[in-house]
C-alpha positions in Angstrom: 25.9 -185.2 -30.7 29.2 -187.0 -30.0 30.9 -183.6 -29.8 28.6 -182.3 -27.1 29.1 -185.5 -25.0 32.8 -185.3 -25.5 32.9 -181.7 -24.5 30.9 -182.3 -21.4 33.2 -185.2 -20.4 36.2 -183.0 -20.9 34.7 -180.3 -18.8 33.8 -182.8 -16.1 37.4 -184.3 -16.2 38.9 -180.8 -15.9 36.7 -180.1 -13.0 37.7 -183.3 -11.3 41.4 -182.6 -11.9 41.1 -179.1 -10.4 39.2 -180.6 -7.4 41.9 -183.2 -6.9 44.7 -180.6 -7.2 43.0 -178.4 -4.6 42.5 -181.4 -2.3 46.1 -182.4 -2.6 47.2 -178.9 -1.7 45.0 -178.9 1.3 46.4 -182.3 2.4 49.9 -181.0 2.1 49.1 -177.9 4.1 47.5 -180.0 6.8 50.4 -182.5 6.9 52.9 -179.6 7.3 50.7 -178.1 10.1 50.6 -181.4 11.9 54.3 -181.9 11.6 55.0 -178.4 13.0 52.6 -179.1 15.9 54.3 -182.4 16.6 57.7 -180.7 16.6 56.5 -178.0 18.9 55.2 -180.7 21.3 58.5 -182.5 21.2 60.4 -179.3 22.0 57.9 -178.5 24.8 58.4 -182.0 26.3 62.1 -181.7 26.1 62.1 -178.4 27.9 59.9 -179.7 30.6 62.1 -182.8 31.0 65.2 -180.6 31.1 63.9 -178.8 34.1 63.7 -182.0 36.1 66.9 -183.5 34.7 68.8 -180.2 35.3 67.8 -180.3 38.9 68.9 -183.9 39.2 72.2 -183.1 37.4 73.0 -180.2 39.6 72.2 -182.1 42.8 74.3 -185.1 41.5 77.2 -182.7 40.7 77.2 -181.2 44.2 76.9 -184.6 45.9 79.5 -186.3 43.8 81.9 -183.4 44.1 81.5 -183.4 47.9 82.1 -187.2 47.9 85.2 -186.8 45.8 86.7 -184.2 48.0 85.9 -186.1 51.2 87.3 -189.4 50.0 90.1 -187.7 48.1 89.3 -189.8 45.1 88.5 -188.1 41.8 87.1 -191.4 40.4 83.8 -190.6 42.3 83.2 -187.9 39.7 83.1 -190.4 36.8 79.2 -190.7 36.7 79.2 -187.0 35.8 80.6 -187.7 32.4 77.6 -189.6 30.9 75.2 -187.3 32.8 76.8 -184.3 31.2 76.4 -185.8 27.8 72.7 -186.4 28.4 72.2 -182.9 29.8 74.0 -181.3 26.8 71.9 -183.3 24.4 68.6 -182.4 26.1 69.6 -178.7 26.3 70.6 -178.6 22.6 67.3 -180.3 21.7 65.2 -177.9 23.8 67.0 -174.6 23.4 69.7 -175.1 20.8 69.8 -175.8 17.1 69.6 -179.6 17.1 66.2 -179.8 15.2 67.4 -177.4 12.5 70.5 -179.5 12.0 68.4 -182.7 11.8 66.2 -181.0 9.2 69.2 -180.0 7.2 
């Protein structure tokens, strides 16, 4: 009698372990899928932001260059330095390999 109960409990335990293993696998797959979607949304947002910032950057470059030529003062171009860093970073994030380097 004890053997039958023990065998039934072992079978039940094995079934529960298999169910828990399958559920863990499904959770990992779902987490990876959610992470990939979040990354895709971040890239899409960055590309959209880059459109507007690129327009601003180009317009600022033209205006500041014109101002530097008219005033004969190259210091007017100084704001282009930080703007170019921001533009480069956003471009690398949206179209470059920044995310792959971060993952690595």
